[in-house]
C-alpha positions as protocol buffer text, in pm:
chain_id: "A"
residue {
  index: 1
  type: MET
  ca { x: 8693 y: 7072 z: 12535 }
}
residue {
  index: 2
  type: ALA
  ca { x: 8756 y: 7485 z: 12491 }
}
residue {
  index: 3
  type: ARG
  ca { x: 8573 y: 7638 z: 12179 }
}
residue {
  index: 4
  type: ILE
  ca { x: 8695 y: 7969 z: 12106 }
}
residue {
  index: 5
  type: LEU
  ca { x: 8612 y: 8193 z: 11857 }
}
residue {
  index: 6
  type: GLY
  ca { x: 8427 y: 7886 z: 11667 }
}
residue {
  index: 7
  type: VAL
  ca { x: 8790 y: 7684 z: 11662 }
}
residue {
  index: 8
  type: ASP
  ca { x: 8751 y: 7364 z: 11911 }
}
residue {
  index: 9
  type: LEU
  ca { x: 9116 y: 7382 z: 12058 }
}
residue {
  index: 10
  type: PRO
  ca { x: 9267 y: 7029 z: 12043 }
}
residue {
  index: 11
  type: ARG
  ca { x: 9303 y: 6789 z: 12328 }
}
residue {
  index: 12
  type: LYS
  ca { x: 9579 y: 6755 z: 12540 }
}
residue {
  index: 13
  type: LYS
  ca { x: 9772 y: 6990 z: 12449 }
}
residue {
  index: 14
  type: ALA
  ca { x: 9905 y: 7279 z: 12615 }
}
residue {
  index: 15
  type: MET
  ca { x: 9771 y: 7608 z: 12627 }
}
residue {
  index: 16
  type: LYS
  ca { x: 10066 y: 7771 z: 12422 }
}
residue {
  index: 17
  type: ILE
  ca { x: 10061 y: 7501 z: 12131 }
}
residue {
  index: 18
  type: ALA
  ca { x: 9651 y: 7434 z: 12107 }
}
residue {
  index: 19
  type: ILE
  ca { x: 9537 y: 7786 z: 12081 }
}
residue {
  index: 20
  type: ARG
  ca { x: 9746 y: 7851 z: 11769 }
}
residue {
  index: 21
  type: ALA
  ca { x: 9474 y: 7602 z: 11639 }
}
residue {
  index: 22
  type: ILE
  ca { x: 9289 y: 7989 z: 11584 }
}
residue {
  index: 23
  type: TYR
  ca { x: 9398 y: 8109 z: 11287 }
}
residue {
  index: 24
  type: GLY
  ca { x: 9595 y: 8439 z: 11306 }
}
residue {
  index: 25
  type: VAL
  ca { x: 9714 y: 8354 z: 11656 }
}
residue {
  index: 26
  type: GLY
  ca { x: 10119 y: 8255 z: 11613 }
}
residue {
  index: 27
  type: PRO
  ca { x: 10369 y: 8142 z: 11920 }
}
residue {
  index: 28
  type: LYS
  ca { x: 10367 y: 8502 z: 11980 }
}
residue {
  index: 29
  type: ILE
  ca { x: 10009 y: 8618 z: 11970 }
}
residue {
  index: 30
  type: ALA
  ca { x: 9995 y: 8350 z: 12176 }
}
residue {
  index: 31
  type: MET
  ca { x: 10229 y: 8391 z: 12476 }
}
residue {
  index: 32
  type: ASP
  ca { x: 10154 y: 8742 z: 12509 }
}
residue {
  index: 33
  type: LEU
  ca { x: 9750 y: 8605 z: 12538 }
}
residue {
  index: 34
  type: LEU
  ca { x: 9865 y: 8381 z: 12763 }
}
residue {
  index: 35
  type: SER
  ca { x: 10032 y: 8689 z: 12975 }
}
residue {
  index: 36
  type: ALA
  ca { x: 9780 y: 8887 z: 12970 }
}
residue {
  index: 37
  type: THR
  ca { x: 9491 y: 8695 z: 13077 }
}
residue {
  index: 38
  type: GLY
  ca { x: 9754 y: 8495 z: 13368 }
}
residue {
  index: 39
  type: ILE
  ca { x: 9716 y: 8156 z: 13235 }
}
residue {
  index: 40
  type: ASP
  ca { x: 9995 y: 7883 z: 13248 }
}
residue {
  index: 41
  type: PRO
  ca { x: 10076 y: 7857 z: 12898 }
}
residue {
  index: 42
  type: GLU
  ca { x: 10176 y: 7480 z: 13022 }
}
residue {
  index: 43
  type: LYS
  ca { x: 9852 y: 7450 z: 13138 }
}
residue {
  index: 44
  type: ASN
  ca { x: 9684 y: 7065 z: 12971 }
}
residue {
  index: 45
  type: SER
  ca { x: 9398 y: 7261 z: 12731 }
}
residue {
  index: 46
  type: ASN
  ca { x: 9097 y: 7063 z: 12868 }
}
residue {
  index: 47
  type: ASP
  ca { x: 9175 y: 7181 z: 13182 }
}
residue {
  index: 48
  type: LEU
  ca { x: 9067 y: 7546 z: 13089 }
}
residue {
  index: 49
  type: THR
  ca { x: 8772 y: 7640 z: 13290 }
}
residue {
  index: 50
  type: GLU
  ca { x: 8502 y: 7835 z: 13150 }
}
residue {
  index: 51
  type: GLU
  ca { x: 8647 y: 8189 z: 13276 }
}
residue {
  index: 52
  type: GLU
  ca { x: 8981 y: 8160 z: 13180 }
}
residue {
  index: 53
  type: ALA
  ca { x: 8843 y: 8104 z: 12773 }
}
residue {
  index: 54
  type: ASN
  ca { x: 8619 y: 8357 z: 12769 }
}
residue {
  index: 55
  type: SER
  ca { x: 8874 y: 8586 z: 12907 }
}
residue {
  index: 56
  type: ILE
  ca { x: 9091 y: 8465 z: 12635 }
}
residue {
  index: 57
  type: ARG
  ca { x: 8802 y: 8519 z: 12414 }
}
residue {
  index: 58
  type: LYS
  ca { x: 8738 y: 8865 z: 12480 }
}
residue {
  index: 59
  type: LEU
  ca { x: 9084 y: 8948 z: 12476 }
}
residue {
  index: 60
  type: LEU
  ca { x: 9139 y: 8840 z: 12089 }
}
residue {
  index: 61
  type: GLU
  ca { x: 8782 y: 8971 z: 12031 }
}
residue {
  index: 62
  type: THR
  ca { x: 8927 y: 9344 z: 12139 }
}
residue {
  index: 63
  type: ASP
  ca { x: 9295 y: 9342 z: 12078 }
}
residue {
  index: 64
  type: TYR
  ca { x: 9371 y: 9158 z: 11720 }
}
residue {
  index: 65
  type: THR
  ca { x: 9225 y: 9037 z: 11392 }
}
residue {
  index: 66
  type: VAL
  ca { x: 9177 y: 8644 z: 11418 }
}
residue {
  index: 67
  type: GLU
  ca { x: 8955 y: 8412 z: 11188 }
}
residue {
  index: 68
  type: GLY
  ca { x: 8697 y: 8519 z: 10965 }
}
residue {
  index: 69
  type: ASP
  ca { x: 8767 y: 8892 z: 10947 }
}
residue {
  index: 70
  type: LEU
  ca { x: 9164 y: 8814 z: 10909 }
}
residue {
  index: 71
  type: ARG
  ca { x: 9034 y: 8541 z: 10630 }
}
residue {
  index: 72
  type: ARG
  ca { x: 8843 y: 8767 z: 10520 }
}
residue {
  index: 73
  type: GLU
  ca { x: 9082 y: 9134 z: 10537 }
}
residue {
  index: 74
  type: VAL
  ca { x: 9368 y: 8849 z: 10326 }
}
residue {
  index: 75
  type: GLY
  ca { x: 9083 y: 8757 z: 10076 }
}
residue {
  index: 76
  type: LEU
  ca { x: 8995 y: 9162 z: 9964 }
}
residue {
  index: 77
  type: ASN
  ca { x: 9412 y: 9240 z: 9947 }
}
residue {
  index: 78
  type: VAL
  ca { x: 9426 y: 8972 z: 9707 }
}
residue {
  index: 79
  type: LYS
  ca { x: 9124 y: 9059 z: 9527 }
}
residue {
  index: 80
  type: ARG
  ca { x: 9262 y: 9356 z: 9517 }
}
residue {
  index: 81
  type: LEU
  ca { x: 9585 y: 9238 z: 9353 }
}
residue {
  index: 82
  type: LYS
  ca { x: 9419 y: 9092 z: 9133 }
}
residue {
  index: 83
  type: ASP
  ca { x: 9147 y: 9417 z: 9014 }
}
residue {
  index: 84
  type: LEU
  ca { x: 9462 y: 9627 z: 8966 }
}
residue {
  index: 85
  type: GLY
  ca { x: 9638 y: 9445 z: 8722 }
}
residue {
  index: 86
  type: CYS
  ca { x: 9967 y: 9483 z: 8923 }
}
residue {
  index: 87
  type: TYR
  ca { x: 10276 y: 9197 z: 8931 }
}
residue {
  index: 88
  type: ARG
  ca { x: 10151 y: 9027 z: 9203 }
}
residue {
  index: 89
  type: GLY
  ca { x: 9808 y: 8995 z: 9123 }
}
residue {
  index: 90
  type: ILE
  ca { x: 9892 y: 8812 z: 8813 }
}
residue {
  index: 91
  type: ARG
  ca { x: 10133 y: 8584 z: 8938 }
}
residue {
  index: 92
  type: HIS
  ca { x: 9790 y: 8526 z: 9193 }
}
residue {
  index: 93
  type: ARG
  ca { x: 9541 y: 8457 z: 8891 }
}
residue {
  index: 94
  type: LYS
  ca { x: 9770 y: 8227 z: 8729 }
}
residue {
  index: 95
  type: SER
  ca { x: 9849 y: 8034 z: 9051 }
}
residue {
  index: 96
  type: LEU
  ca { x: 10206 y: 8089 z: 9012 }
}
residue {
  index: 97
  type: PRO
  ca { x: 10457 y: 8177 z: 9303 }
}
residue {
  index: 98
  type: VAL
  ca { x: 10439 y: 8560 z: 9408 }
}
residue {
  index: 99
  type: ARG
  ca { x: 10785 y: 8645 z: 9561 }
}
residue {
  index: 100
  type: GLY
  ca { x: 11014 y: 8530 z: 9289 }
}
residue {
  index: 101
  type: GLN
  ca { x: 11074 y: 8245 z: 9372 }
}
residue {
  index: 102
  type: ARG
  ca { x: 11176 y: 8002 z: 9046 }
}
residue {
  index: 103
  type: THR
  ca { x: 10891 y: 7807 z: 8835 }
}
residue {
  index: 104
  type: HIS
  ca { x: 11152 y: 7597 z: 8615 }
}
residue {
  index: 105
  type: THR
  ca { x: 11223 y: 7347 z: 8868 }
}
residue {
  index: 106
  type: ASN
  ca { x: 11001 y: 7339 z: 9215 }
}
residue {
  index: 107
  type: ALA
  ca { x: 10728 y: 7586 z: 9254 }
}
residue {
  index: 108
  type: ARG
  ca { x: 10506 y: 7264 z: 9249 }
}
residue {
  index: 109
  type: THR
  ca { x: 10317 y: 7335 z: 9558 }
}
residue {
  index: 110
  type: ARG
  ca { x: 10168 y: 7631 z: 9391 }
}
residue {
  index: 111
  type: LYS
  ca { x: 10084 y: 7470 z: 9021 }
}
residue {
  index: 112
  type: GLY
  ca { x: 10017 y: 7202 z: 9078 }
}
residue {
  index: 113
  type: LYS
  ca { x: 10067 y: 6819 z: 9006 }
}
residue {
  index: 114
  type: ALA
  ca { x: 10317 y: 6778 z: 8708 }
}
residue {
  index: 115
  type: VAL
  ca { x: 10150 y: 6714 z: 8335 }
}
residue {
  index: 116
  type: ALA
  ca { x: 10332 y: 6447 z: 8119 }
}
residue {
  index: 117
  type: ILE
  ca { x: 10370 y: 6629 z: 7750 }
}
residue {
  index: 118
  type: ALA
  ca { x: 10235 y: 6338 z: 7524 }
}
residue {
  index: 119
  type: GLY
  ca { x: 10445 y: 6237 z: 7273 }
}
residue {
  index: 120
  type: LYS
  ca { x: 10768 y: 6484 z: 7385 }
}
residue {
  index: 121
  type: LYS
  ca { x: 10988 y: 6126 z: 7382 }
}
residue {
  index: 122
  type: SER
  ca { x: 10902 y: 6004 z: 7065 }
}
residue {
  index: 123
  type: ILE
  ca { x: 11035 y: 6275 z: 6864 }
}
residue {
  index: 124
  type: LYS
  ca { x: 11359 y: 6086 z: 6638 }
}
residue {
  index: 125
  type: SER
  ca { x: 11552 y: 6301 z: 6380 }
}
residue {
  index: 126
  type: MET
  ca { x: 11598 y: 6168 z: 6059 }
}
residue {
  index: 127
  type: LYS
  ca { x: 11906 y: 6110 z: 5869 }
}
């Protein structure tokens, strides 16, 4: 099993899929990396040699922001928005959708599990 930038690549997967396990590497960057290093995208991740892993590692470190650096950068960007107190920062602070999605219905992923309001149905009109 190959280990690149502290991430174990999944076994028995094509390299174009396995390399996406690294945070910040998607389909486009994966194909760019493999073509730059000369590795077959359909090659099994178990068959990756140490020299090939080193060439991928070297290219990622020099040309791309991935893993810890990218996580830190994204975290600092969100923290900056919160500190500024801008609309997006307030939405981050309240754990609400940031990009204009509706919240009356949906948004359960961001807001968390729905909480029932106690006694709501027991209110009866008196005549």
